[in-house]
All heavy atoms as a GROMACS GRO file, in nm:
protein
  397
    1MET      N    1   0.077  -0.119   0.008
    1MET     CA    2   0.004   0.000   0.003
    1MET      C    3   0.092   0.128   0.000
    1MET      O    4   0.163   0.145   0.093
    1MET     CB    5  -0.085  -0.003   0.137
    1MET     CG    6  -0.197   0.110   0.121
    1MET     SD    7  -0.298   0.105   0.278
    1MET     CE    8  -0.445   0.047   0.201
    2ASN      N    9   0.085   0.200  -0.106
    2ASN     CA   10   0.160   0.318  -0.110
    2ASN      C   11   0.098   0.446  -0.055
    2ASN      O   12  -0.021   0.441  -0.019
    2ASN     CB   13   0.216   0.344  -0.251
    2ASN     CG   14   0.099   0.366  -0.338
    2ASN    OD1   15  -0.008   0.374  -0.312
    2ASN    ND2   16   0.133   0.367  -0.464
    3GLY      N   17   0.162   0.555  -0.050
    3GLY     CA   18   0.100   0.666   0.028
    3GLY      C   19  -0.020   0.728  -0.051
    3GLY      O   20  -0.114   0.769   0.011
    4LEU      N   21  -0.011   0.738  -0.182
    4LEU     CA   22  -0.121   0.799  -0.269
    4LEU      C   23  -0.256   0.722  -0.247
    4LEU      O   24  -0.367   0.774  -0.223
    4LEU     CB   25  -0.090   0.811  -0.404
    4LEU     CG   26  -0.189   0.882  -0.486
    4LEU    CD1   27  -0.220   1.026  -0.436
    4LEU    CD2   28  -0.134   0.896  -0.632
    5SER      N   29  -0.237   0.580  -0.250
    5SER     CA   30  -0.363   0.511  -0.226
    5SER      C   31  -0.418   0.516  -0.085
    5SER      O   32  -0.541   0.529  -0.071
    5SER     CB   33  -0.339   0.367  -0.265
    5SER     OG   34  -0.243   0.309  -0.168
    6THR      N   35  -0.338   0.532   0.009
    6THR     CA   36  -0.381   0.556   0.142
    6THR      C   37  -0.446   0.687   0.162
    6THR      O   38  -0.554   0.698   0.228
    6THR     CB   39  -0.263   0.540   0.241
    6THR    OG1   40  -0.195   0.431   0.223
    6THR    CG2   41  -0.309   0.562   0.387
    7ILE      N   42  -0.382   0.793   0.110
    7ILE     CA   43  -0.445   0.932   0.111
    7ILE      C   44  -0.588   0.924   0.037
    7ILE      O   45  -0.696   0.977   0.096
    7ILE     CB   46  -0.365   1.028   0.049
    7ILE    CG1   47  -0.247   1.047   0.136
    7ILE    CG2   48  -0.430   1.157   0.026
    7ILE    CD1   49  -0.133   1.134   0.081
    8LEU      N   50  -0.596   0.860  -0.077
    8LEU     CA   51  -0.728   0.863  -0.142
    8LEU      C   52  -0.833   0.779  -0.059
    8LEU      O   53  -0.942   0.825  -0.061
    8LEU     CB   54  -0.712   0.796  -0.287
    8LEU     CG   55  -0.634   0.882  -0.387
    8LEU    CD1   56  -0.605   0.795  -0.507
    8LEU    CD2   57  -0.725   1.003  -0.433
    9ILE      N   58  -0.801   0.673  -0.004
    9ILE     CA   59  -0.894   0.594   0.076
    9ILE      C   60  -0.934   0.679   0.191
    9ILE      O   61  -1.057   0.680   0.220
    9ILE     CB   62  -0.831   0.464   0.115
    9ILE    CG1   63  -0.819   0.371  -0.021
    9ILE    CG2   64  -0.920   0.387   0.212
    9ILE    CD1   65  -0.747   0.240   0.004
   10VAL      N   66  -0.845   0.748   0.267
   10VAL     CA   67  -0.877   0.823   0.381
   10VAL      C   68  -0.970   0.934   0.345
   10VAL      O   69  -1.069   0.963   0.404
   10VAL     CB   70  -0.752   0.868   0.451
   10VAL    CG1   71  -0.778   0.975   0.557
   10VAL    CG2   72  -0.670   0.755   0.511
   11VAL      N   73  -0.933   1.003   0.234
   11VAL     CA   74  -1.027   1.116   0.185
   11VAL      C   75  -1.160   1.075   0.158
   11VAL      O   76  -1.270   1.137   0.174
   11VAL     CB   77  -0.956   1.198   0.075
   11VAL    CG1   78  -1.065   1.290   0.002
   11VAL    CG2   79  -0.834   1.272   0.118
   12GLY      N   80  -1.163   0.948   0.083
   12GLY     CA   81  -1.299   0.894   0.059
   12GLY      C   82  -1.380   0.858   0.179
   12GLY      O   83  -1.498   0.884   0.184
   13LEU      N   84  -1.312   0.811   0.278
   13LEU     CA   85  -1.394   0.776   0.398
   13LEU      C   86  -1.435   0.900   0.474
   13LEU      O   87  -1.545   0.910   0.538
   13LEU     CB   88  -1.303   0.681   0.497
   13LEU     CG   89  -1.281   0.544   0.435
   13LEU    CD1   90  -1.185   0.468   0.525
   13LEU    CD2   91  -1.409   0.468   0.428
   14PHE      N   92  -1.343   1.008   0.461
   14PHE     CA   93  -1.382   1.139   0.526
   14PHE      C   94  -1.515   1.189   0.445
   14PHE      O   95  -1.602   1.244   0.523
   14PHE     CB   96  -1.268   1.230   0.516
   14PHE     CG   97  -1.298   1.362   0.555
   14PHE    CD1   98  -1.303   1.393   0.695
   14PHE    CD2   99  -1.324   1.476   0.480
   14PHE    CE1  100  -1.332   1.524   0.742
   14PHE    CE2  101  -1.356   1.606   0.516
   14PHE     CZ  102  -1.359   1.626   0.655
   15LEU      N  103  -1.514   1.180   0.326
   15LEU     CA  104  -1.628   1.232   0.246
   15LEU      C  105  -1.756   1.144   0.276
   15LEU      O  106  -1.868   1.205   0.277
   15LEU     CB  107  -1.600   1.226   0.096
   15LEU     CG  108  -1.502   1.340   0.053
   15LEU    CD1  109  -1.468   1.312  -0.105
   15LEU    CD2  110  -1.549   1.477   0.082
   16VAL      N  111  -1.733   1.022   0.305
   16VAL     CA  112  -1.857   0.935   0.341
   16VAL      C  113  -1.908   0.981   0.480
   16VAL      O  114  -2.027   1.000   0.492
   16VAL     CB  115  -1.806   0.787   0.343
   16VAL    CG1  116  -1.925   0.697   0.417
   16VAL    CG2  117  -1.788   0.733   0.202
   17GLY      N  118  -1.830   1.014   0.564
   17GLY     CA  119  -1.872   1.079   0.695
   17GLY      C  120  -1.949   1.212   0.668
   17GLY      O  121  -2.044   1.232   0.736
   18GLY      N  122  -1.904   1.286   0.567
   18GLY     CA  123  -1.967   1.413   0.538
   18GLY      C  124  -2.098   1.381   0.480
   18GLY      O  125  -2.191   1.454   0.511
   19ILE      N  126  -2.116   1.277   0.405
   19ILE     CA  127  -2.247   1.243   0.344
   19ILE      C  128  -2.337   1.207   0.464
   19ILE      O  129  -2.458   1.250   0.457
   19ILE     CB  130  -2.235   1.118   0.243
   19ILE    CG1  131  -2.152   1.155   0.134
   19ILE    CG2  132  -2.361   1.066   0.216
   19ILE    CD1  133  -2.104   1.040   0.042
   20ILE      N  134  -2.303   1.122   0.555
   20ILE     CA  135  -2.387   1.090   0.661
   20ILE      C  136  -2.428   1.214   0.744
   20ILE      O  137  -2.549   1.229   0.772
   20ILE     CB  138  -2.317   0.983   0.756
   20ILE    CG1  139  -2.292   0.851   0.676
   20ILE    CG2  140  -2.386   0.960   0.881
   20ILE    CD1  141  -2.197   0.754   0.749
   21SER      N  142  -2.342   1.307   0.764
   21SER     CA  143  -2.370   1.433   0.833
   21SER      C  144  -2.469   1.508   0.766
   21SER      O  145  -2.565   1.566   0.815
   21SER     CB  146  -2.243   1.499   0.864
   21SER     OG  147  -2.273   1.633   0.920
   22PHE      N  148  -2.448   1.524   0.628
   22PHE     CA  149  -2.541   1.597   0.544
   22PHE      C  150  -2.680   1.546   0.549
   22PHE      O  151  -2.778   1.616   0.538
   22PHE     CB  152  -2.475   1.622   0.405
   22PHE     CG  153  -2.370   1.730   0.396
   22PHE    CD1  154  -2.318   1.791   0.509
   22PHE    CD2  155  -2.329   1.769   0.281
   22PHE    CE1  156  -2.221   1.868   0.505
   22PHE    CE2  157  -2.225   1.867   0.270
   22PHE     CZ  158  -2.164   1.922   0.386
   23VAL      N  159  -2.684   1.417   0.544
   23VAL     CA  160  -2.821   1.359   0.535
   23VAL      C  161  -2.892   1.370   0.669
   23VAL      O  162  -3.008   1.402   0.665
   23VAL     CB  163  -2.814   1.204   0.515
   23VAL    CG1  164  -2.947   1.122   0.541
   23VAL    CG2  165  -2.768   1.173   0.366
   24LYS      N  166  -2.818   1.374   0.785
   24LYS     CA  167  -2.875   1.400   0.907
   24LYS      C  168  -2.929   1.544   0.928
   24LYS      O  169  -3.021   1.577   0.987
   24LYS     CB  170  -2.776   1.366   1.022
   24LYS     CG  171  -2.770   1.216   1.046
   24LYS     CD  172  -2.668   1.190   1.166
   24LYS     CE  173  -2.648   1.044   1.186
   24LYS     NZ  174  -2.560   1.017   1.299
   25GLN      N  175  -2.853   1.642   0.861
   25GLN     CA  176  -2.881   1.782   0.863
   25GLN      C  177  -2.993   1.809   0.764
   25GLN      O  178  -3.026   1.937   0.751
   25GLN     CB  179  -2.765   1.864   0.835
   25GLN     CG  180  -2.655   1.860   0.941
   25GLN     CD  181  -2.540   1.931   0.924
   25GLN    OE1  182  -2.544   2.034   0.849
   25GLN    NE2  183  -2.424   1.892   0.981
   26LYS      N  184  -3.034   1.717   0.677
   26LYS     CA  185  -3.132   1.747   0.576
   26LYS      C  186  -3.094   1.853   0.473
   26LYS      O  187  -3.172   1.939   0.430
   26LYS     CB  188  -3.269   1.776   0.639
   26LYS     CG  189  -3.321   1.692   0.749
   26LYS     CD  190  -3.462   1.625   0.706
   26LYS     CE  191  -3.511   1.566   0.820
   26LYS     NZ  192  -3.466   1.418   0.842
   27MET      N  193  -2.966   1.834   0.431
   27MET     CA  194  -2.912   1.931   0.321
   27MET      C  195  -2.973   1.901   0.196
   27MET      O  196  -3.041   1.780   0.174
   27MET     CB  197  -2.758   1.914   0.320
   27MET     CG  198  -2.691   1.952   0.452
   27MET     SD  199  -2.689   2.122   0.491
   27MET     CE  200  -2.558   2.180   0.404
   28PRO      N  201  -2.959   1.986   0.097
   28PRO     CA  202  -3.006   1.952  -0.038
   28PRO      C  203  -2.951   1.825  -0.099
   28PRO      O  204  -2.840   1.791  -0.086
   28PRO     CB  205  -2.967   2.080  -0.121
   28PRO     CG  206  -2.942   2.182  -0.023
   28PRO     CD  207  -2.893   2.118   0.101
   29THR      N  208  -3.047   1.762  -0.172
   29THR     CA  209  -3.004   1.633  -0.235
   29THR      C  210  -2.898   1.650  -0.333
   29THR      O  211  -2.812   1.554  -0.350
   29THR     CB  212  -3.137   1.568  -0.302
   29THR    OG1  213  -3.235   1.567  -0.199
   29THR    CG2  214  -3.100   1.426  -0.336
   30SER      N  215  -2.895   1.747  -0.410
   30SER     CA  216  -2.798   1.774  -0.511
   30SER      C  217  -2.660   1.774  -0.450
   30SER      O  218  -2.558   1.730  -0.500
   30SER     CB  219  -2.821   1.888  -0.594
   30SER     OG  220  -2.822   2.009  -0.516
   31LEU      N  221  -2.640   1.845  -0.334
   31LEU     CA  222  -2.513   1.848  -0.275
   31LEU      C  223  -2.472   1.714  -0.218
   31LEU      O  224  -2.346   1.672  -0.226
   31LEU     CB  225  -2.531   1.948  -0.152
   31LEU     CG  226  -2.400   1.981  -0.072
   31LEU    CD1  227  -2.301   2.038  -0.155
   31LEU    CD2  228  -2.434   2.063   0.042
   32ILE      N  229  -2.566   1.631  -0.170
   32ILE     CA  230  -2.536   1.497  -0.121
   32ILE      C  231  -2.487   1.409  -0.238
   32ILE      O  232  -2.395   1.332  -0.222
   32ILE     CB  233  -2.664   1.433  -0.051
   32ILE    CG1  234  -2.682   1.516   0.080
   32ILE    CG2  235  -2.640   1.301  -0.008
   32ILE    CD1  236  -2.811   1.484   0.153
   33VAL      N  237  -2.562   1.422  -0.352
   33VAL     CA  238  -2.521   1.343  -0.472
   33VAL      C  239  -2.382   1.381  -0.513
   33VAL      O  240  -2.306   1.293  -0.553
   33VAL     CB  241  -2.620   1.356  -0.574
   33VAL    CG1  242  -2.584   1.307  -0.717
   33VAL    CG2  243  -2.759   1.298  -0.540
   34LEU      N  244  -2.357   1.497  -0.517
   34LEU     CA  245  -2.217   1.553  -0.563
   34LEU      C  246  -2.111   1.502  -0.464
   34LEU      O  247  -2.002   1.454  -0.518
   34LEU     CB  248  -2.222   1.711  -0.564
   34LEU     CG  249  -2.085   1.770  -0.625
   34LEU    CD1  250  -2.072   1.726  -0.766
   34LEU    CD2  251  -2.100   1.918  -0.606
   35LEU      N  252  -2.143   1.502  -0.340
   35LEU     CA  253  -2.040   1.460  -0.232
   35LEU      C  254  -2.026   1.303  -0.246
   35LEU      O  255  -1.919   1.248  -0.229
   35LEU     CB  256  -2.086   1.487  -0.097
   35LEU     CG  257  -1.991   1.483   0.016
   35LEU    CD1  258  -1.871   1.576  -0.013
   35LEU    CD2  259  -2.053   1.522   0.148
   36SER      N  260  -2.137   1.236  -0.278
   36SER     CA  261  -2.129   1.091  -0.301
   36SER      C  262  -2.050   1.041  -0.421
   36SER      O  263  -1.970   0.961  -0.417
   36SER     CB  264  -2.274   1.039  -0.327
   36SER     OG  265  -2.348   1.055  -0.203
   37ILE      N  266  -2.059   1.127  -0.525
   37ILE     CA  267  -1.984   1.097  -0.649
   37ILE      C  268  -1.828   1.112  -0.612
   37ILE      O  269  -1.746   1.033  -0.655
   37ILE     CB  270  -2.023   1.184  -0.768
   37ILE    CG1  271  -2.158   1.139  -0.811
   37ILE    CG2  272  -1.926   1.177  -0.876
   37ILE    CD1  273  -2.230   1.246  -0.909
   38GLY      N  274  -1.797   1.227  -0.547
   38GLY     CA  275  -1.664   1.252  -0.514
   38GLY      C  276  -1.603   1.139  -0.416
   38GLY      O  277  -1.480   1.088  -0.435
   39ALA      N  278  -1.684   1.101  -0.325
   39ALA     CA  279  -1.645   0.995  -0.226
   39ALA      C  280  -1.617   0.856  -0.301
   39ALA      O  281  -1.517   0.796  -0.278
   39ALA     CB  282  -1.743   0.979  -0.114
   40ALA      N  283  -1.709   0.829  -0.385
   40ALA     CA  284  -1.696   0.703  -0.471
   40ALA      C  285  -1.572   0.703  -0.553
   40ALA      O  286  -1.499   0.606  -0.567
   40ALA     CB  287  -1.817   0.678  -0.550
   41MET      N  288  -1.552   0.820  -0.617
   41MET     CA  289  -1.424   0.831  -0.715
   41MET      C  290  -1.304   0.815  -0.622
   41MET      O  291  -1.209   0.744  -0.668
   41MET     CB  292  -1.432   0.965  -0.789
   41MET     CG  293  -1.535   0.973  -0.900
   41MET     SD  294  -1.557   1.120  -0.978
   41MET     CE  295  -1.396   1.193  -0.984
   42CYS      N  296  -1.285   0.872  -0.504
   42CYS     CA  297  -1.174   0.869  -0.425
   42CYS      C  298  -1.152   0.729  -0.387
   42CYS      O  299  -1.037   0.681  -0.386
   42CYS     CB  300  -1.198   0.965  -0.308
   42CYS     SG  301  -1.152   1.136  -0.343
   43LEU      N  302  -1.261   0.662  -0.330
   43LEU     CA  303  -1.246   0.518  -0.286
   43LEU      C  304  -1.198   0.420  -0.394
   43LEU      O  305  -1.123   0.343  -0.385
   43LEU     CB  306  -1.372   0.478  -0.221
   43LEU     CG  307  -1.405   0.536  -0.084
   43LEU    CD1  308  -1.535   0.499  -0.030
   43LEU    CD2  309  -1.297   0.509   0.009
   44VAL      N  310  -1.259   0.440  -0.522
   44VAL     CA  311  -1.231   0.357  -0.626
   44VAL      C  312  -1.090   0.372  -0.666
   44VAL      O  313  -1.013   0.282  -0.691
   44VAL     CB  314  -1.336   0.368  -0.737
   44VAL    CG1  315  -1.290   0.299  -0.874
   44VAL    CG2  316  -1.475   0.316  -0.704
   45ALA      N  317  -1.048   0.504  -0.677
   45ALA     CA  318  -0.917   0.534  -0.715
   45ALA      C  319  -0.808   0.481  -0.622
   45ALA      O  320  -0.709   0.422  -0.650
   45ALA     CB  321  -0.898   0.672  -0.741
   46GLY      N  322  -0.846   0.500  -0.490
   46GLY     CA  323  -0.756   0.446  -0.394
   46GLY      C  324  -0.748   0.293  -0.386
   46GLY      O  325  -0.625   0.232  -0.372
   47VAL      N  326  -0.851   0.222  -0.416
   47VAL     CA  327  -0.851   0.077  -0.417
   47VAL      C  328  -0.779   0.026  -0.547
   47VAL      O  329  -0.696  -0.072  -0.539
   47VAL     CB  330  -0.989   0.022  -0.405
   47VAL    CG1  331  -0.997  -0.131  -0.446
   47VAL    CG2  332  -1.056   0.046  -0.271
   48LEU      N  333  -0.800   0.087  -0.662
   48LEU     CA  334  -0.743   0.050  -0.786
   48LEU      C  335  -0.581   0.079  -0.779
   48LEU      O  336  -0.510   0.008  -0.850
   48LEU     CB  337  -0.798   0.114  -0.900
   48LEU     CG  338  -0.942   0.073  -0.935
   48LEU    CD1  339  -1.000   0.153  -1.054
   48LEU    CD2  340  -0.942  -0.082  -0.967
   49ARG      N  341  -0.538   0.176  -0.699
   49ARG     CA  342  -0.392   0.205  -0.700
   49ARG      C  343  -0.324   0.106  -0.600
   49ARG      O  344  -0.190   0.115  -0.589
   49ARG     CB  345  -0.369   0.345  -0.664
   49ARG     CG  346  -0.391   0.446  -0.768
   49ARG     CD  347  -0.343   0.578  -0.734
   49ARG     NE  348  -0.210   0.580  -0.711
   49ARG     CZ  349  -0.114   0.588  -0.796
   49ARG    NH1  350  -0.140   0.598  -0.933
   49ARG    NH2  351   0.020   0.595  -0.759
   50LEU      N  352  -0.397   0.017  -0.526
   50LEU     CA  353  -0.326  -0.071  -0.434
   50LEU      C  354  -0.233  -0.158  -0.517
   50LEU      O  355  -0.262  -0.188  -0.629
   50LEU     CB  356  -0.422  -0.158  -0.355
   50LEU     CG  357  -0.509  -0.080  -0.253
   50LEU    CD1  358  -0.616  -0.178  -0.198
   50LEU    CD2  359  -0.424  -0.027  -0.149
   51GLU      N  360  -0.124  -0.202  -0.453
   51GLU     CA  361  -0.026  -0.281  -0.509
   51GLU      C  362  -0.053  -0.435  -0.520
   51GLU      O  363   0.023  -0.512  -0.570
   51GLU     CB  364   0.112  -0.262  -0.454
   51GLU     CG  365   0.156  -0.118  -0.478
   51GLU     CD  366   0.277  -0.083  -0.390
   51GLU    OE1  367   0.328  -0.166  -0.310
   51GLU    OE2  368   0.325   0.028  -0.397
   52VAL      N  369  -0.171  -0.463  -0.468
   52VAL     CA  370  -0.213  -0.612  -0.475
   52VAL      C  371  -0.261  -0.656  -0.600
   52VAL      O  372  -0.275  -0.774  -0.631
   52VAL     CB  373  -0.321  -0.639  -0.356
   52VAL    CG1  374  -0.270  -0.615  -0.227
   52VAL    CG2  375  -0.449  -0.560  -0.396
   53TRP      N  376  -0.290  -0.569  -0.696
   53TRP     CA  377  -0.339  -0.601  -0.826
   53TRP      C  378  -0.235  -0.638  -0.923
   53TRP      O  379  -0.265  -0.691  -1.031
   53TRP     CB  380  -0.426  -0.484  -0.883
   53TRP     CG  381  -0.527  -0.443  -0.795
   53TRP    CD1  382  -0.533  -0.326  -0.738
   53TRP    CD2  383  -0.647  -0.514  -0.739
   53TRP    NE1  384  -0.653  -0.304  -0.657
   53TRP    CE2  385  -0.722  -0.416  -0.658
   53TRP    CE3  386  -0.692  -0.633  -0.764
   53TRP    CZ2  387  -0.828  -0.466  -0.595
   53TRP    CZ3  388  -0.814  -0.664  -0.702
   53TRP    CH2  389  -0.882  -0.580  -0.610
   54ASN      N  390  -0.109  -0.620  -0.895
   54ASN     CA  391   0.003  -0.650  -0.985
   54ASN      C  392   0.036  -0.803  -0.991
   54ASN      O  393   0.033  -0.866  -0.900
   54ASN     CB  394   0.121  -0.576  -0.952
   54ASN     CG  395   0.106  -0.430  -0.988
   54ASN    OD1  396   0.024  -0.394  -1.061
   54ASN    ND2  397   0.188  -0.340  -0.903
   0.00000   0.00000   0.00000
C-alpha cells in the first residue's frame, strides 16, 4: 500500500462521513449526490492504486 492510495482511501472515507452528516442535517439532495460521487471516485481510485493487483 503506497502513500497515494492511502490518502485517497482516507479522503474517501472522510467524504462518506460528510455524506452521513449532510443527510442527518437534511441538506439539499444535489449536494449529497455531488459529495457521493466524489467519495466514490476517491475510494475507487484508492483501491485500484493498491499494489495487490500486480
